[in-house]
C-alpha positions as CSV (number, residue, x, y, z in Angstrom):
1,X,0.0,0.0,0.0
2,X,2.8,2.4,0.9
3,X,4.6,1.6,-2.5
4,X,1.3,2.5,-4.3
5,X,1.0,5.8,-2.5
6,X,4.6,6.7,-3.4
7,X,4.0,6.0,-7.1
8,X,0.8,8.1,-7.0
9,X,2.7,11.0,-5.4
10,X,5.4,10.8,-8.1
11,X,2.8,10.8,-10.9
12,X,0.7,13.6,-9.4
13,X,2.7,16.7,-8.4
14,X,1.6,20.3,-8.2
15,X,-1.9,19.2,-9.1
16,X,-0.6,17.6,-12.4
17,X,-1.1,14.0,-13.4
18,X,2.1,13.4,-15.4
19,X,1.0,10.0,-16.7
20,X,-2.2,11.5,-18.2
21,X,-0.3,14.3,-19.9
22,X,2.3,11.9,-21.3
23,X,-0.4,9.6,-22.6
24,X,-2.3,12.5,-24.2
25,X,0.7,14.1,-26.0
26,X,1.8,10.8,-27.4
27,X,-1.5,10.7,-29.3
28,X,-2.4,12.6,-32.5
29,X,-2.8,16.3,-31.8
30,X,-6.5,16.1,-32.5
31,X,-6.8,14.4,-29.2
32,X,-4.9,17.0,-27.2
33,X,-6.6,19.4,-24.8
34,X,-7.7,22.7,-26.2
35,X,-5.0,25.3,-26.8
36,X,-5.3,28.6,-24.9
37,X,-4.9,31.6,-27.2
38,X,-6.5,35.1,-27.3
39,X,-9.8,35.6,-29.2
40,X,-9.3,35.9,-32.9
41,X,-5.9,34.2,-33.0
42,X,-5.5,31.6,-35.8
43,X,-2.8,29.1,-35.1
44,X,-1.3,25.9,-36.3
45,X,-0.6,23.2,-33.8
46,X,3.0,22.5,-32.9
47,X,4.6,19.2,-33.8
48,X,7.6,17.4,-35.2
49,X,9.4,18.8,-38.2
50,X,8.9,17.2,-41.6
51,X,11.7,14.9,-43.0
52,X,12.5,17.6,-45.7
53,X,12.3,21.4,-45.5
54,X,10.0,23.2,-48.0
55,X,11.8,24.5,-51.1
56,X,10.2,27.0,-53.5
57,X,9.4,26.1,-57.1
58,X,11.8,28.8,-58.3
59,X,14.8,27.4,-56.4
60,X,14.3,23.6,-56.0
61,X,16.5,21.5,-53.8
62,X,19.6,19.6,-54.9
63,X,22.3,18.1,-52.8
64,X,25.0,19.7,-54.9
65,X,23.3,23.1,-54.6
66,X,23.3,22.8,-50.8
67,X,27.0,21.9,-50.8
68,X,27.8,24.9,-53.0
69,X,25.7,27.2,-50.8
70,X,27.5,25.9,-47.7
71,X,30.8,26.6,-49.3
72,X,29.7,30.2,-50.1
73,X,28.2,30.7,-46.7
74,X,31.5,30.0,-45.1
75,X,33.7,31.8,-47.6
76,X,35.0,35.3,-46.6
77,X,35.7,36.0,-50.3
78,X,32.2,37.4,-50.5
79,X,33.3,40.3,-48.4
80,X,35.4,43.3,-49.5
81,X,38.0,42.5,-46.9
82,X,38.2,38.8,-47.6
83,X,37.7,38.4,-43.8
84,X,34.0,38.1,-43.2
85,X,31.7,35.3,-44.2
86,X,28.0,34.7,-43.6
87,X,29.1,32.2,-41.0
88,X,31.0,34.9,-39.1
89,X,27.6,36.0,-37.6
90,X,25.8,32.7,-38.1
91,X,27.9,30.1,-36.4
92,X,26.7,26.5,-36.1
93,X,28.0,26.4,-32.5
94,X,25.6,29.2,-31.5
95,X,22.6,27.8,-33.2
96,X,23.5,29.8,-36.3
97,X,23.6,33.1,-34.4
98,X,26.8,34.4,-33.0
99,X,26.3,34.7,-29.2
100,X,26.7,38.5,-29.2
101,X,24.2,41.3,-28.5
102,X,25.3,42.9,-31.7
103,X,27.7,41.5,-34.3
104,X,31.0,43.0,-35.6
105,X,31.3,43.5,-39.3
106,X,33.5,45.3,-41.8
107,X,36.4,47.2,-40.0
108,X,34.8,46.0,-36.7
109,X,31.7,48.1,-37.3
110,X,29.0,47.2,-34.8
111,X,25.7,46.0,-36.2
112,X,22.3,47.6,-35.3
113,X,20.5,44.4,-34.3
114,X,21.2,41.0,-32.9
115,X,22.0,38.4,-35.5
116,X,19.0,36.1,-35.8
117,X,19.6,32.4,-36.2
118,X,19.3,31.3,-39.9
119,X,18.2,27.8,-38.8
120,X,14.5,27.3,-39.9
121,X,15.0,29.6,-42.8
122,X,12.9,27.4,-45.0
123,X,9.8,28.5,-43.1
124,X,8.1,31.9,-43.6
125,X,8.7,34.2,-46.6
126,X,9.9,37.7,-45.5
127,X,13.2,37.8,-43.7
128,X,15.1,39.9,-41.1
129,X,13.7,41.2,-37.9
130,X,11.7,43.8,-39.8
131,X,10.9,41.7,-42.9
132,X,12.6,44.0,-45.3
133,X,13.7,41.0,-47.6
134,X,10.8,39.7,-49.6
135,X,12.3,36.2,-49.6
136,X,15.4,34.2,-48.6
137,X,17.2,34.8,-52.0
138,X,16.9,38.5,-51.5
139,X,18.1,38.2,-47.9
140,X,21.2,36.3,-48.9
141,X,22.6,39.2,-50.8
142,X,21.8,42.0,-48.3
143,X,24.6,41.3,-45.8
144,X,27.1,41.4,-48.7
145,X,26.0,44.8,-49.6
146,X,25.6,46.2,-46.1
147,X,28.4,48.6,-45.3
148,X,28.4,47.5,-41.6
149,X,28.6,43.8,-42.5
150,X,30.5,42.6,-45.6
151,X,30.7,46.0,-47.3
152,X,30.8,44.6,-50.8
153,X,28.8,44.8,-54.0
154,X,27.2,41.5,-55.0
155,X,28.1,42.0,-58.6
156,X,31.7,42.5,-57.6
157,X,31.6,39.4,-55.5
158,X,30.3,37.4,-58.5
159,X,33.1,38.9,-60.6
160,X,35.6,37.8,-58.0
161,X,34.3,34.2,-58.0
162,X,34.4,34.2,-61.8
163,X,38.2,34.4,-61.5
164,X,38.3,31.2,-59.3
165,X,38.4,28.0,-61.4
166,X,37.0,25.8,-58.6
167,X,33.9,28.0,-58.3
168,X,33.4,28.0,-62.1
169,X,33.4,24.2,-62.1
170,X,31.0,24.0,-59.2
171,X,28.5,26.5,-60.6
172,X,28.6,24.7,-63.9
173,X,27.8,21.4,-62.1
174,X,24.9,23.0,-60.1
175,X,23.4,25.5,-62.5
176,X,24.7,24.5,-65.9
177,X,26.5,27.8,-66.4
178,X,30.1,28.8,-65.8
179,X,29.1,32.4,-65.6
180,X,28.6,33.2,-62.0
181,X,26.0,35.9,-61.2
182,X,24.8,37.4,-57.9
183,X,21.4,35.7,-58.5
184,X,23.0,32.3,-58.7
185,X,25.0,33.0,-55.5
186,X,21.8,34.0,-53.8
187,X,20.1,30.8,-54.9
188,X,22.9,28.6,-53.6
189,X,23.2,30.3,-50.2
190,X,19.4,30.3,-49.8
191,X,19.2,26.6,-50.6
192,X,21.8,25.8,-47.9
193,X,20.1,28.0,-45.4
194,X,16.8,26.2,-46.1
195,X,18.5,22.9,-45.3
196,X,19.3,24.1,-41.7
197,X,16.3,22.4,-40.1
198,X,17.2,20.7,-36.8
199,X,14.8,17.8,-36.9
200,X,16.3,15.5,-34.3
201,X,15.5,17.4,-31.1
202,X,14.2,15.5,-28.1
203,X,10.8,17.2,-28.7
204,X,10.7,15.8,-32.2
205,X,11.7,12.4,-31.0
206,X,8.9,12.5,-28.5
207,X,6.4,13.7,-31.1
208,X,7.4,10.7,-33.3
209,X,6.5,8.3,-30.5
210,X,9.6,8.0,-28.3
211,X,7.8,8.1,-25.0
212,X,11.0,8.4,-23.0
213,X,12.5,11.4,-24.9
214,X,10.9,13.9,-22.5
215,X,10.8,14.0,-18.7
216,X,7.6,14.6,-16.8
217,X,8.8,18.1,-16.1
218,X,9.3,18.8,-19.8
219,X,5.9,17.4,-20.8
220,X,4.3,19.6,-18.1
221,X,6.2,22.5,-19.7
222,X,4.9,21.5,-23.1
223,X,1.3,21.6,-21.6
224,X,1.9,25.0,-20.0
225,X,3.3,26.3,-23.3
226,X,0.1,25.4,-25.1
227,X,-2.2,26.6,-22.3
228,X,-1.6,28.9,-19.3
229,X,1.5,30.6,-20.8
230,X,-0.4,31.5,-24.0
231,X,2.8,31.0,-26.0
232,X,0.8,29.7,-28.9
233,X,-0.5,33.2,-29.6
234,X,2.7,33.8,-31.6
235,X,4.9,30.7,-31.4
236,X,2.9,28.0,-33.2
237,X,3.2,25.5,-36.0
238,X,6.2,23.2,-36.5
239,X,8.5,26.2,-36.8
240,X,7.2,27.6,-33.5
241,X,6.6,31.0,-35.2
242,X,3.5,32.7,-36.6
243,X,5.8,34.6,-39.0
244,X,4.1,37.8,-38.0
245,X,5.2,41.0,-36.4
246,X,4.5,42.1,-32.8
247,X,5.5,44.9,-30.5
248,X,6.7,43.6,-27.2
249,X,7.3,47.0,-25.6
250,X,11.0,47.0,-26.4
251,X,11.0,50.0,-28.9
252,X,12.8,52.3,-26.4
253,X,11.1,55.2,-28.1
254,X,13.0,58.4,-27.8
255,X,15.8,56.6,-25.8
256,X,19.3,55.1,-26.4
257,X,18.1,51.8,-27.9
258,X,15.3,53.2,-30.0
259,X,14.3,50.9,-32.9
260,X,11.1,51.4,-34.8
261,X,11.2,47.9,-36.3
262,X,8.8,47.0,-39.0
263,X,7.6,50.6,-39.4
264,X,11.0,51.5,-41.0
265,X,9.9,49.2,-43.9
266,X,6.2,49.8,-44.2
267,X,5.8,53.4,-42.8
268,X,2.6,52.1,-41.2
269,X,2.1,53.6,-37.7
270,X,0.6,50.3,-36.6
271,X,4.0,48.7,-37.2
272,X,6.0,50.9,-34.9
273,X,8.2,48.7,-32.7
274,X,6.9,45.5,-34.2
275,X,9.5,42.7,-34.9
276,X,9.1,39.3,-36.5
277,X,8.4,36.4,-34.3
278,X,11.5,34.2,-34.2
279,X,11.4,30.4,-34.3
280,X,12.0,28.8,-30.9
281,X,14.0,26.0,-32.4
282,X,17.5,25.8,-31.0
283,X,16.6,28.5,-28.5
284,X,18.9,27.2,-25.8
285,X,21.8,27.9,-28.2
286,X,20.8,31.3,-29.6
287,X,21.2,33.7,-26.7
288,X,21.2,36.6,-26.2
289,X,17.6,37.2,-27.1
290,X,15.3,39.7,-28.8
291,X,16.1,42.1,-31.7
292,X,18.5,44.1,-29.6
293,X,20.1,41.2,-27.7
294,X,19.4,42.8,-24.3
295,X,18.2,39.6,-22.7
296,X,21.2,37.4,-21.8
297,X,19.3,34.3,-20.6
298,X,16.1,32.5,-21.3
299,X,14.7,32.8,-17.7
300,X,14.9,36.5,-17.9
301,X,12.6,36.5,-21.0
302,X,10.2,34.1,-19.3
303,X,10.0,36.4,-16.3
304,X,9.3,39.4,-18.5
305,X,6.5,37.5,-20.3
306,X,5.1,36.3,-17.0
307,X,4.9,40.0,-15.9
308,X,3.1,40.9,-19.1
309,X,6.2,42.3,-20.9
310,X,6.5,46.1,-21.1
311,X,3.8,48.7,-21.7
312,X,5.6,52.1,-21.7
313,X,3.5,55.3,-21.2
314,X,4.1,58.5,-23.2
315,X,5.4,61.5,-21.3
316,X,3.9,64.9,-21.6
317,X,5.7,65.6,-24.9
318,X,4.6,62.3,-26.4
319,X,0.9,62.2,-25.6
320,X,-0.1,63.4,-29.1
321,X,2.7,61.7,-30.9
322,X,1.2,59.3,-33.6
323,X,4.4,57.2,-33.6
324,X,4.4,56.5,-29.9
325,X,4.5,52.6,-29.9
326,X,1.7,50.5,-28.5
327,X,2.6,47.1,-27.0
328,X,0.7,44.2,-28.4
329,X,-2.6,43.5,-26.6
330,X,-1.7,39.8,-26.7
331,X,0.7,40.4,-23.8
332,X,-0.8,40.3,-20.3
333,X,0.3,39.0,-16.9
334,X,0.4,35.2,-16.8
335,X,0.7,34.5,-13.1
336,X,2.9,31.4,-13.6
337,X,4.4,30.0,-10.5
338,X,8.2,29.4,-10.2
339,X,7.6,25.7,-10.7
340,X,5.6,26.4,-13.8
341,X,8.3,28.7,-15.1
342,X,10.9,25.9,-14.4
343,X,8.8,23.4,-16.4
344,X,8.3,25.8,-19.3
345,X,12.0,26.6,-19.5
346,X,12.8,22.9,-19.4
347,X,10.4,22.2,-22.3
348,X,11.9,25.0,-24.4
349,X,15.4,23.5,-24.0
350,X,14.1,20.3,-25.6
351,X,13.7,22.2,-28.9
């Protein structure tokens, strides 16, 4: 009798029956409990990644194109100084970010935003924190051109590669042409970036039926993610991102770290301070967090979300300012306990 009571206590902690949660989440998602999101939110259920990333019809997958893109991604010849590659700011060891608040570029110039991970690039269409690139191929060339990053002209980069016999052979094999253009460079790099889909996480293994891939605590965190923490408002689907733009109250309007975000692209006042929802895949490797890199650890972000994030108020000089940013109404106090925050953090680390 005592042994039975001990087992029951282990399986039922903090008012949670871990055995029931484990059994439910091992089933098809149509049998899961209802997701808690705000009214009007359309979402896709989270789940395991597909065996192959999606590739667009205008730039189909080939293994040789991925390998060429990988070579270009890691080659500093695409920069004017021959010292900076795409991989300089998107390092595999840092989840394809670089572990800094802001990245160093040409002549040690400091970037304006945190380098986002390029893992999961196959998902979504618009790229960068503000969505200024209409697709991944366009994004691939922008760091080459940026004076703070690689400080080069993509046409000049193509001309440089045209003088390298190895590249002429590789481009001939992949694209059927020895003439290297910036458009072909972009296609190769984009194809490699789309291949960066980390599909063997413990979460994915659990979703594919490995019942022991997640601990009780992590499964509880998964449940909190879908319900009380309301994370699915923005982080949903297999990529854990709605691919939309939200203001989290981090615009720093009129202050040192001011960044108007999506507004700088659209000039729509509703976009002031809005930034694209990043994927949560590899999140334990991609600190520091947010567009400005001001959050050094994951628990700090969870604490901020638990408090409802930031809702700055205008001062007397800003009351009639049409550009004063408005924090997303999706953000409110969550009232998660320390134990629930622990479980949520543990789940996120399984991604």
